[in-house]
C-alpha positions as CSV (number, residue, x, y, z in Angstrom):
1,X,-82.9,-29.5,151.8
2,X,-85.7,-32.1,152.2
3,X,-87.7,-32.0,155.4
4,X,-89.6,-35.2,156.6
5,X,-92.4,-35.0,159.1
6,X,-93.2,-37.4,161.9
7,X,-96.3,-39.4,163.0
8,X,-99.7,-37.6,162.9
9,X,-98.1,-34.6,161.2
10,X,-97.8,-33.1,157.8
11,X,-95.3,-31.3,155.6
12,X,-96.8,-27.9,156.3
13,X,-95.8,-28.2,160.0
14,X,-92.3,-27.0,158.9
15,X,-93.5,-23.7,157.5
16,X,-92.0,-21.7,160.4
17,X,-88.7,-23.4,159.9
18,X,-88.8,-23.0,156.1
19,X,-89.4,-19.2,156.5
20,X,-86.1,-19.1,158.4
21,X,-84.3,-20.9,155.5
22,X,-85.4,-18.6,152.7
23,X,-81.9,-18.7,151.2
24,X,-82.1,-22.5,150.7
25,X,-84.3,-24.6,148.5
26,X,-86.5,-26.5,150.9
27,X,-88.8,-29.4,150.0
28,X,-91.6,-30.7,152.2
29,X,-94.2,-33.3,151.4
30,X,-97.0,-35.3,153.1
31,X,-95.9,-38.8,153.7
32,X,-98.0,-41.6,152.3
33,X,-101.2,-42.1,154.4
34,X,-101.2,-38.5,155.6
35,X,-103.2,-35.4,154.5
36,X,-102.7,-34.8,150.8
37,X,-101.2,-38.3,150.4
38,X,-103.9,-40.0,152.5
39,X,-105.7,-41.5,149.5
40,X,-102.6,-43.6,148.7
41,X,-102.9,-45.4,152.0
42,X,-99.9,-46.0,154.4
43,X,-97.0,-48.2,153.4
44,X,-96.8,-51.6,155.0
45,X,-93.6,-50.7,156.8
46,X,-91.0,-48.0,157.4
47,X,-89.1,-49.2,154.4
48,X,-92.0,-48.0,152.2
49,X,-91.6,-44.5,153.6
50,X,-87.9,-44.7,153.0
51,X,-88.6,-45.7,149.4
52,X,-90.9,-42.8,149.0
53,X,-88.2,-40.4,150.3
54,X,-85.6,-42.0,148.0
55,X,-88.0,-41.2,145.1
56,X,-88.1,-37.6,146.1
57,X,-84.3,-37.5,146.3
58,X,-83.9,-39.1,142.9
59,X,-86.2,-36.5,141.4
60,X,-84.1,-33.7,143.0
61,X,-80.9,-35.3,141.6
62,X,-82.4,-35.7,138.2
63,X,-83.3,-32.0,138.1
64,X,-79.9,-30.8,139.4
65,X,-77.1,-33.5,139.5
66,X,-74.7,-30.9,141.1
67,X,-77.0,-30.1,144.0
68,X,-75.8,-30.9,147.5
69,X,-78.9,-32.6,149.1
70,X,-79.4,-32.8,152.8
71,X,-82.3,-34.5,154.6
72,X,-83.7,-33.6,158.0
73,X,-86.5,-35.4,159.7
74,X,-88.5,-34.9,162.9
75,X,-89.4,-37.9,165.1
76,X,-90.3,-40.8,162.8
77,X,-89.3,-38.6,159.9
78,X,-85.8,-38.6,161.3
79,X,-85.7,-42.3,161.3
80,X,-86.9,-42.3,157.7
81,X,-84.3,-39.7,156.8
82,X,-81.6,-41.9,158.4
83,X,-82.9,-44.9,156.5
84,X,-82.7,-43.2,153.1
85,X,-79.1,-42.1,153.9
86,X,-78.3,-45.8,154.7
87,X,-80.0,-47.1,151.6
88,X,-78.8,-44.5,149.1
89,X,-75.6,-42.8,150.4
90,X,-75.0,-41.5,146.9
91,X,-78.1,-39.3,147.2
92,X,-77.7,-37.9,150.7
93,X,-74.8,-35.5,151.5
94,X,-75.7,-35.3,155.2
95,X,-78.7,-36.2,157.4
96,X,-80.4,-34.7,160.5
97,X,-82.8,-36.3,162.9
98,X,-84.6,-34.8,165.8
99,X,-85.6,-37.3,168.5
100,X,-86.0,-40.3,166.1
101,X,-87.9,-43.2,167.9
102,X,-86.0,-46.4,168.7
103,X,-88.6,-48.5,170.4
104,X,-87.2,-51.9,169.3
105,X,-84.1,-51.1,171.4
106,X,-86.2,-50.5,174.5
107,X,-86.4,-46.7,174.2
108,X,-90.1,-46.3,174.5
109,X,-92.6,-44.5,176.7
110,X,-93.0,-46.4,180.0
111,X,-96.1,-48.5,180.2
112,X,-97.0,-47.9,176.6
113,X,-98.7,-50.8,174.9
114,X,-100.2,-51.3,171.5
115,X,-103.8,-52.3,171.1
116,X,-104.4,-53.5,167.5
117,X,-108.2,-53.4,168.1
118,X,-108.1,-49.7,169.2
119,X,-110.0,-47.2,167.2
120,X,-107.4,-45.3,165.0
121,X,-109.2,-42.0,165.2
122,X,-109.4,-42.1,169.0
123,X,-105.7,-43.2,169.2
124,X,-104.8,-40.3,167.0
125,X,-106.6,-37.9,169.3
126,X,-104.9,-39.4,172.4
127,X,-101.4,-39.2,170.7
128,X,-102.0,-35.5,169.7
129,X,-103.1,-34.7,173.3
130,X,-100.1,-36.5,174.7
131,X,-97.6,-34.8,172.4
132,X,-99.1,-31.3,172.1
133,X,-101.3,-31.0,175.2
134,X,-105.1,-31.0,175.8
135,X,-105.4,-27.2,175.2
136,X,-103.7,-27.5,171.8
137,X,-106.3,-30.2,170.8
138,X,-109.2,-28.2,172.1
139,X,-108.1,-25.1,170.2
140,X,-108.3,-27.0,166.9
141,X,-111.5,-26.4,164.8
142,X,-113.6,-29.5,164.5
143,X,-112.6,-29.9,160.8
144,X,-109.0,-30.1,161.8
145,X,-109.7,-32.5,164.6
146,X,-111.5,-34.7,162.1
147,X,-108.6,-34.5,159.7
148,X,-106.2,-35.6,162.5
149,X,-108.4,-38.5,163.3
150,X,-108.5,-39.5,159.7
151,X,-104.7,-39.8,159.9
152,X,-105.1,-42.4,162.6
153,X,-104.7,-45.5,160.4
154,X,-101.4,-44.2,159.1
155,X,-100.1,-43.5,162.6
156,X,-101.2,-47.0,163.9
157,X,-99.5,-48.7,160.9
158,X,-96.3,-46.9,161.8
159,X,-96.4,-47.9,165.4
160,X,-96.9,-51.6,164.4
161,X,-93.9,-51.3,162.0
162,X,-91.5,-50.2,164.7
163,X,-91.6,-53.5,166.7
164,X,-88.4,-54.6,164.9
165,X,-85.4,-52.7,163.5
166,X,-86.3,-51.5,160.0
167,X,-82.6,-51.2,159.0
168,X,-79.0,-51.1,160.5
169,X,-78.5,-47.5,161.6
170,X,-74.9,-48.1,162.4
171,X,-74.3,-48.6,158.6
172,X,-74.8,-44.9,158.1
173,X,-71.8,-43.4,156.3
174,X,-73.0,-39.8,155.8
175,X,-72.4,-37.2,158.5
176,X,-75.3,-36.9,160.9
177,X,-76.6,-34.2,163.2
178,X,-78.9,-35.5,165.9
179,X,-81.0,-33.3,168.1
180,X,-83.1,-33.6,171.3
181,X,-84.9,-31.3,173.6
182,X,-84.5,-30.7,177.3
183,X,-86.8,-31.3,180.3
184,X,-89.9,-30.9,178.1
185,X,-88.8,-33.9,176.0
186,X,-89.7,-37.5,177.1
187,X,-86.8,-39.4,178.7
188,X,-86.9,-42.2,176.1
189,X,-86.6,-39.7,173.3
190,X,-83.5,-38.0,174.8
191,X,-81.8,-41.3,175.8
192,X,-82.5,-42.9,172.4
193,X,-81.0,-39.9,170.6
194,X,-77.9,-39.8,172.8
195,X,-77.5,-43.6,172.4
196,X,-77.6,-43.3,168.6
197,X,-75.1,-40.3,168.6
198,X,-72.5,-42.5,170.3
199,X,-72.8,-45.3,167.8
200,X,-72.7,-43.5,164.4
201,X,-69.4,-43.0,162.6
202,X,-69.7,-39.2,162.2
203,X,-72.4,-37.7,164.4
204,X,-72.9,-34.3,166.1
205,X,-75.3,-34.0,169.0
206,X,-77.4,-30.9,169.4
207,X,-79.5,-30.2,172.5
208,X,-82.3,-27.6,172.6
209,X,-82.7,-27.2,176.4
210,X,-85.9,-25.2,176.3
211,X,-87.6,-27.3,173.6
212,X,-89.7,-30.5,173.8
213,X,-90.5,-33.1,171.2
214,X,-92.3,-30.6,168.9
215,X,-89.3,-28.3,168.5
216,X,-90.0,-27.6,164.8
217,X,-93.3,-25.9,165.9
218,X,-92.2,-24.3,169.2
219,X,-88.6,-23.4,168.5
220,X,-88.4,-23.0,164.7
221,X,-85.3,-20.7,164.9
222,X,-83.3,-23.4,166.8
223,X,-84.6,-26.1,164.5
224,X,-83.5,-24.1,161.5
225,X,-80.1,-23.8,163.0
226,X,-79.9,-27.6,163.2
227,X,-80.9,-27.7,159.5
228,X,-78.2,-25.3,158.6
229,X,-75.6,-27.4,160.4
230,X,-76.7,-30.4,158.4
231,X,-76.3,-28.4,155.2
232,X,-72.9,-27.2,156.3
233,X,-71.8,-30.7,157.0
234,X,-73.1,-31.9,153.7
235,X,-71.5,-29.1,151.7
236,X,-68.2,-29.8,153.4
237,X,-68.4,-33.5,152.5
238,X,-69.2,-32.8,148.9
239,X,-66.3,-30.3,148.6
240,X,-63.9,-32.8,150.2
241,X,-65.0,-35.4,147.6
242,X,-64.2,-33.0,144.8
């Protein structure tokens, strides 16, 4: 199981989920431009992140060719997971995505614009406050706030890269499990996830009524159940293929 984080996040954010998957081999990593991978700088586009994930999957396959590998991503990480499954269907048995962003299709926050001249650190703080709440930001120690601001350039690069479709999602052949929250989730996230579930060849839609966008943090048990469903679908597919 490979878990892929979203914008202004890091691999460690899945630790509560991973604790509930202790019978599985779970891999998390900091995407390029974030935290421990910050020094590498962000890729030019989403395709760069997809390529990085494919590299992780190739390494897993080289170590254990018989492994059934599933990929689950949160938010933009979900879009990256879907992209890797489209690009390398031979490496991904099944894929999961929780509220993947689809802004090029019109599923975006109402009134949201992009200011290329904006300060990345300030935009990172605003994004965190919007997603997690003012109190969550104010509880962070100053060192952690500074670290989040330092991730601003990677976040801004991702926002710019989503002006156009990075790949054809409808080309996905692997079984997919798509999740979204309830009233706490933004309308564009919910509508986009539902739209996508209706257009993929083999998709299951999972709703977490009491969760919001940050379900991997607030509802790790339910998120882990989504992960297990992805694993179940992937194992079933591998067994059917012989």
